N, C-alpha and C positions, 0 to 999 in steps of 0.2 A: 504494500500500500504506500502511496506517496504521502508523506507527512507534510501538510501545508505549513508555510512560513507564517508565524503568528505576529511578526513585527512589521509595521508599515515603514515606508520610506520617510524621510524627514518632512515634517510639516513646517509651515511658516506663519507669521502674523499676517492675517488678511486685513484686519482693521483694528485700531486701538483707540479708546476714548482718551481725551485729554484729561489727565489727572488734576484734581484740585490741589491748590497750593498746600505744601507740607504733607500731603497725603502720601502714604507708603504703599498704596495699592492702586492698580490700574486695571480696568476691564478691557478684555481683548477677545477677538474671535480668531480661532486658529483654523487653517485650511490645510488639508492633506490631499494633494493631487495624485491621481493614478494609483489609488489603493487597490490591492489585489482583490480578485473575486472572492477569495476565502474570507478576508477581513470584512468585505461588504456583506457577505452572507451571515457572518457571525454577529455583526452589529444588528442586522435585521432580525436575527433570532434572539436578540437580547442576551447574548452570552456575555459574561463578565469581561471587562476590559479596563485598562488603565491608560492614562495619559502620562507619559514619561517625559519630563522636561529635559532640555538640553543640559548636559553635564557641566559644560563650561559656565553657563549661567548659575547653576546651583553652587558651583565651587567659588563663587564670589558672594554667595548668600542671597541669591534671587530665587524665591519660591514661585514656581509656576504650576498651576493646577486647574481643575475644572471648577466652574462657578457653582456654588451650592444652590440647589433648587432650580437651576436653569434648565433649559430645554436639552434633551438628549442629542445624540449625534444626528446631524442633518445630512442626508446622502443626496448628492446631485451628480448624476451620471457616474463617473468612476472616482469622484472626490467626496471628501467628508469634511463638514464644518463642525467645530466644537466651540461652545462658549466657555471662556476661561478667565483666569485672573493672573496678574503678575504682581508679586509682592516683594518688597525689599526688607530683608531681615538683618542686614549688615549695617550697623550704625556708622561705619567708616565711609559708607557710600552716600553721597548727597545728590539728590536729583537724578539718580541713575536711571529711573524709569523714563525720564525724558529722552533717553538715548534710544529706546526701542522704537523702531519704525516699521511700517508695512514692508513685508518682504524678508524680515529677519527670521532666520531659522529658530524654531522654538522647541521641537521635540518630536516624539513618535507615539504612535498608538501600538499597544500590545494586547492581544486577546488572550485572556487567561482561561484558555479552553480546558475545562475539567477533563475532557477525554485525552488530552495530551499531557496532563500533569504526570510527573514521575513520582510514583508512590513509594518505591523502595530505593532510597538514596544509597543505601549500602551497596547495592548492585553496581553503582556507577563510581563509588568512591575509589580514588586513586587508579581508576581505569580511564574514565572520561572526565572525572572531576578531581581536582587537586586543591585541597583546602588546608589552611593552618600552617604552622611553622614546622619544618622537618626536624624532628628530634633525633632520629636514627633511621637507618635503612628501612623503608616500608612503614614507618611510624610517624604520624603527624599529631601536633597538639595545638590547642588554641581554639577549639570549636566543639560543639555538642550536636548530636543528632536527636531531634525531638519528634514527637508525633502529635497530630491533630486530626480532627474530623473535617473533611472538606465539605463545606455547606452545600455545594451544588450536587455532589454525588453521594454524600453520607459515608464515603470510604475513609479508612484510616490512612493518612499520608505522612511522609516524613518531611521535615524541613530542617535547616541547619542554622544554628546560632553561632556567629563568629565573633571572637574578641578582637578588639582594636590592636593595631600595631603601635609600638612605643615611639611614635613621632607625630607631628602635626604640621600643617602648612600655615605658617604665620604670615599675616599681611604686613606689608611695609607701607605705612601711611604716607611717607613722603613720595612714594612712587605711584600713588593712586591719583589719577587725574582723568579728565574727560577723555583724553586721547587713549590712555591705556585701558580704560573701561570699555570704550567703544571698540577697541581692537578685540577684546574678549567676546563682546556681543556679536561682532561681525565675523571673527575668525575662529573663535572657540578656544579650546584648551591650549593650543600652541602659544597663545599670548599670555597665559597665566603666570609664567615665571617672571614676568616683568614687574609684578606687584606683590610677590610673596616669596618666602624662603622656607625650605624644609628644615625643621629643628627637632631634636630629640626631646622627649618628655618622659617623666615618670608617671605612668598611669595610676599608680597607687596613691600618689600625693596630689595629682592634678584633678581639679573639680570643674565641672561644667555648671556654671551658675545660671539663675533665672535670666532669660532674655539674651543669653550668650550663644554665639555660633562657634562650632568646632569643625574644622576640616581635617580629617584624618584618613586612615586607610585600613583595609582588611586584606589578608593574604588569601587569594583564591585564583585558580586558573580553571578554565572550562574547556571541554572538548566539543563534541557535536551536540551539546545541549544548551538551553537558554536558562539563565538565572534571573530571577526578579527579586530585587531588594525591597522589602516591605517598608512602608512609611512608619509602621509600628516598630519601636525599638525596645528591647528588654533592658531593665524591668518596665513593664507596661504602665505602671501606676505613677510614673515619675514625670510625665509630660514631655518626654524626649521624643522627637520625631525626626525621621530621615526625610530630607527634601531633595528631590521628590522620590517617588518610587522609581528605582533605577533599573534599567535593562542591562544585563550582562550578556553581550553577544556571544554566540558560539564561535570558537576558534580565535576570534579577534580579542578575546579577553584572556590576559595572562599577566603574570607578576602581581604586584599589589594593586588593589582597586580603591580609589578614593571614595570616601563617604562624607556626607555633609549632615551634621547633627545640630538641631536647634532645641534649646530648652524653653518650652512654652509654659512650664510649670512655675511654682512659687518657691522652690527650694533647689539647692545645688545637689549634684550627684557625682560621686567619684567615677572617673573614666574607667577604672578597672572593673566596675560593675556592669558597664554597658556592653550589650551584645547586639549585633546586627543580624536580622532575621532574613533568610534567603530561601525561596522556593524554586523548584526546577521544572522545566517543561521540555518536551522533545521538540526538535527543530527539523526543518528540511535540510538535509545534508547535500550540498551541491558538489561535493568532492568525489574524485575517483581515486584518492590516495588513502592509504591506511592510516588509522588513528595512531599517533605515536606520542608517547608521554613527553619526550624532549621537545618535539615540535609544538605540542599543545602549550607547554609552559613557556617556551621561548618565542612562540608565534610562528605561524606558517608563513613561508616566504614564496616569492614568485616561482622559483624552480620546484617547489613542492607541489604546485597546483597546475602548472601549464606544461604542455609538451612543447618541443622546439618548433613544431609546425604552427602551433597556436601563437607562439611568440612572433614567428615570421609574419603571420596574418595581421597581428597588431601593428607591426612596422609598416605594413602597407597603407595604414591610415595616415601616415605622416606625409603631408603635402610638400611639394618641392620648395615652396616659399615659406615653409614653416620651420621654426627652430626645433620643434619637437612637440611632445604631448605630455600632459599630466593625467595619469590614471588615478581615479579616486571613486570609491563606492560604486563600482560597476559602470563608470562612464569615463570618457576622456575629454579633456579640454585642450584645444590647439594653442600653441604659443607662436604668434607671428614673428618673423625674423626682421630685425631692424636693419637699416642700411649699414650702420656701424655696429657689428655684433658685440663689441666690447665696450660700447658707450653707455652713457647714463640712460638714453632712451630705451635701450634693450632691457636694462634693469627695470625700468618703469613698466614696460610691456609684460615682463615676467611677473611683477607684483600684481598686475591686473589679472593675468591668467591664473595666478594662485588664488586670488579673490574669487574669480569665477568658478574655479574648481571646488571651492567650498561655499558656493553661493547659497544664500538663504532663500532665493527665489526658486520657483519650480522649474526644473529642467526636464527635457524629454527623457523618457525611459530609454535605456540602451537599445531596446528592440525598435525604437522609433528614430534613433539617431545614428545607428550604425548598421552595417550590413550583417548578414548571417555569419560570416566568417569571424567577425569580431564579437558577436553577441555572446557566444558560449564562453570564450575566455574572460570577457568582462564579468559575466555572472560568477565565475569561479573566484574572481578576485575579491568578492565580498568577504571571503574568509581570511584575507591578509590581516595580520595582527599588528597592533601598536604602531611603532615607527616604520613598519613595513607596509602600512595600509595605503600609502600614496607613493607613486612612482613617476619619475621623469624618464621619458623615452626620447632618444634623439640619435642623430648620426655621429655625434662626437660628444665626449664628456664636456660639461660646461666649464667655463673659466672659474677659478677659485672664488671670485667675488659673487658669481652667480650661484655656486654651490652654497655659499654662506647665506644668500638670500633665501634659497630653498629650505635650508636647515632651520632658519628662524621661523619659517611657516610650518615646520613639522614634517616636511618632505625630506626623506633621508635615503631613498633608494634610487640609484641612477643606472639606467640601462641604455646601452648604445648598440648599434649594429655596425661593426667594423672588423676588418681583417688585420689583426696584429698591429694595433696602434702604437705610435712612438710617443714617449713621455719625456718631459723635462724632469730634472732631479727634484725641484721644489714640488712639482705636482705629485710625484710618487710619494714623497715624504708626507704630503698632506693626506693622501689616501691612506697611508699607514696610520697616521695619527687619528683619522676619523673612524677607521675600522677597528681600532684598538681602544678608543676612548670608552670609559665605563658607561657614560650616559648618552653618548652620541649614537653609537651603534649604526653608523652609516653602512651602506652596501653598494659596491660598484660592480656592475655586471656588464658583460659584453657578449653579444650574439654574433657568431661568424657563420654567415649564410652559406659559404662554399663548403664548409665542413658540417653544417647543420648542428652546431654545438653551442651550448651556453656555458660561459665561464664566469666565475665569481672571483673577486680580488680577496686573497687570503694570505696573511703573513708576507706581504710584499710582492705577490705575483698572482697571475690569473690561472685558475685551475677549474676543472669541472667540480660542481658541488659535491658529487659523490666521492671525490678524492680527498676531501677535507679530513675524514677519519683516518685515511691512510697516512696523510701528512702528520697528524697528531700522534700516530703510533711510533714514528721514527724517533730513536734515541740518539743515533750517531749520524751526523751530517758530514760527509766527506766532500771536500772541495778538490776537484781535479784540475790542475793547471798544466798546460803544455802548448805546443805549437800547432797551428792549424795548417801549416804548410805540408806539401806532399813529401818533402825531404825528411820530415820528422818520423822517427820510428816509435810507434805507439804500442808495440807488441807487449812490452814489459808492463806498461800501465794497464792494458786490457787483461793481462794474466793476473795482475794483482786484484783488479776489480772482480774477476771471477772468483778468486779465493775469498775475498771479503763477502761477496754475495752468498757463497756457500757457508760461510762462518756465521754471519749475523742476520741473514735473511731480511725480512721486512722491518727489522729494527734499525736498519741503516737506510740512508738516503744519499743521493748524489746531487751536488750542486756544481754547475759548470757554466761556461760562457755562452751557451745557447747558439753556437755556430757550427761550422764544419770541422773536419779533421778529428782531433782527439775528442773534442766536445761531442761530435755526432756519434763517434764510436762508443763513448761512455754512455751516452743516452740510449743508443740501440741496445747495448748490453743490459742496462738497467731495466729496460722494458722487457727484455727476454726473461729476466729473473723476477719480474713483477716488483721491482724496487722503485721507490719514488724518485723521480728525476726532475730537477728544477733547473731551468735555463735562465740566466740573466744576460740577455743579449744587448747588442748595441747596433745602431744604424750605420754599418760599415760595409754596405754592398760594394763600394768601390775597392775594398780590400778583399773581395771574394769571401765575405763573411755573412752571407744571407742567413737570417735566423732560422732555427729549427721550428717546425710546427708540430712536432710529435712529442714534445716534452709534456710531462704531467702538469708542470707549472711553468709559466713563461712570463717574463716582463721584458720590455724592450726600451732601452734608453736612446735619446736623441744623439746624433753625431756630435762629438766633442766632449761627451760626458764620460770619458774613460775612467777617471778616478772615482766618480760617483758610482759608476757601475761596479768597480772593484770593491768599494766600500760596502755596497749592497751584498756582494758575494761573501765578504768577510763576516757580515752580520748574520747571514743565513746559515753559515757553516762554522765548524770549529775544529775540523781535523784536516789540515791542508796536506795535499800530496802533490809534489811538483815533479813532472817528468822532464826529461831532456828537452830543451826548447830554445826559443830565441830571446830577443830583447824583452818582449812582453812577459815571458816567464821569469826572467831575471827581475823585472819590476815587481811581479807578483810575489816573488820570494822576499824581496825587501819590505814590501807592504805587510806581508804576513808577520815578519819578524817585528816590525814596528808596532803592529796591533797588539802583539803579545807583550812587548815592552811597556806599552801604555795601559795594559790590562783591559783593553777594549775587547779582546778575545781571551778565553781561558788558556792557560799554559798547557799545551799538548805537544806530542812529538810532531816535528816538522819534517816529514818524510821527503828525502831527495832520492828519486829513482835515478841511479847514476852508474850504469854498468861500465861506462868508458871514461869516467873521471871528468866529465864536463864541468861539474860543480865543485871540483876539488879546490880550485883557486878561490872561489867564493867562500867556501868553508874556512880556509886558512885566513882569509881576510876578516871573517866574523870573529875568529879566535883572537886575531891581532887587535881588533877593536876592543874586545873585552879585556885583553891584557893591558892595553893602554888606558883602560877605564874610561873610554869614550862612550861606553854603553854598559848596561847591566851585565854582571859577570855570569849570570845563569843562562844567558842566551845560547852559548855554544852547546850546553847540555841538552837543549831542545832539538838542535839540528841533527838529523839522523840520516846520513847517506847510506843507501842500501843497494847492493849489487844485483839483487834479484827479488822476486815477489815474495818468496818464502821468508827472507830476512825482514822485509817490510811488514808482513803479516805478523811475524813473531813480535816485533817491536810494538805494533798497535795492540795486539792481544794482551801483552803484558801491561800496557798502560790502562786499557779499558777494564781489565780484570782487577787491578789494584793501583789506582793512581798515586796514592800516598807512597807505596813501596817504590813505584817507578821514579817518583821525585827523589826519594832518598838514594836510590841506586845511581841516579844520574847527577847527583850533586846539586840539586835545586834547593836552595835554602828555604827553610820553612816559612820565613816572612814573605817569600815570593809565591807561595802556594795560593790557590784560589781562596779568596776571603769568604767568610760565612755568607751563605746565600747564593754563591756562585756554584754552578753544578760541576762537580769534579769529574763526573763521568762523561762530560761533553755531550749531554743529551739536550736536544731542543735548540731551535734557532732563536736568535735575538730579534729578528725583524718582525 
């Protein structure tokens, strides 16, 4: 049986009466265009429903609800009108109701269909529903499962009472002004951080007094079910209410969920006593992907939901004179291209497109605004979660200033269609910073039409999303340096790579320059052994160094960024192996030594594959530098020339088996050993 969707699309203010002076309540009429046939039928059948106000408004203390004693829903064609009220409960806001205008998004309708209510919550707990704080594996605390009799069916049903998390969102009065409040009303939650800060609190000592507003959070994540937060808060006799009844969407709900509590009683109550009540309903599941606990908690992403052919179809909607698209809530908004793509006019055009993508005015439903090839992918994108719920699509990644403009609006996923793009050093560093920031959680994706593959930026390079777990399993990252020329003999290096693969298996990974010669041979062998292979290429086609396209992970630097590329390889890897080579290999040897000297890389054996004594003069020079005290005395102990692959494998195995003993054996003073917190076993990349 197809389970109908019980939640409507966003509604907006159709008309609002001018409030009287000093009044904190305004009457309004809300309009919901293009409501589904199921919701229309449910309203005609008088099934119970709620009006859920927009969360951004509630989080500044605006209570929005239905007018008491007013007329019920009025249905006109496929739209619904509701009589409602908008009330200000935040004493810090003055004349805020004057900012609400016709066309502002106001909230949604949810049908509390008794036939779709989940009676046995225990069946879903920690399978589709994750609630409370994790105390240990498989055990969560901070919530209770209670029973009640559903008034519509007479059946015994479960609901959950969740305790508050120990922090609150504190308003910053100097930041509250007409502009910042209007941004929240027009744009939503993405503008909230401008007027408030998250601060820790002690729930046992903090009290919510009469007439006070508290913005906090509960910890809950949902799978393919819908949660409804009740306006009634436990304990029920204290006059604490949640404003408003809040809808927790399936899939898109993860991490902590904010709650807005107001004390309309005549006495204070300790926050430690308050519990938020949540009931659950089945939903229509638009996905063809399996339910996964990690994905539910962290949010479904684009590549969890769409096939590459569906992504290709979405790119077909980008017009030639368009900069790209913004995907949001199952629809897309086109971004026109300015004559000067990096000018202020382009930024202004983008801001307008962002506003339109979150427009409070009714937009055409996807099946009326896009062709059939785009309709199905857009419907699936309703399940995107949190910071992944809006996406920029274009032919090239935006400039840094444009990325920042998108981020300020809450858009943090960027998808381009490009074949092996070239990057400047600053841009790569920005992508690394944004994908590793704790609260930013940006994602950069590229689709390559010729290969029909989607790649995501992860730890400094682009790889297929399914390869991220393989990357994380790697403990030992070997960097292979050598010449790309035909004259170079790479047989010894390849023999060593085979031995390493047979010894360490998928615990090892290979980092190389992403080009021909030794780099290609190392990459091909890694693929043969199913070992993770990362290429850090550079735009040097003039030097016959066209980048590989078969690496598991690849990033390509622009021409002239040789040292930036080398620094990237150093940070990704920590076990350098240098083959007989040319001037570039000599430079890489010096850079590797310098990185260890500065403790930018952990101290590890620096293997010189040298069957014919090519590096002997370099080794003697290193010893002489140490003797003259021009550099640290421990460096010569790290440099290990090896005549064959067995000697190199023996050296590496001794180090990885017991790094401390290897340091003692090779005369590395204890003060030079990796400091606390550095990984002695050389496991894991730094990028």
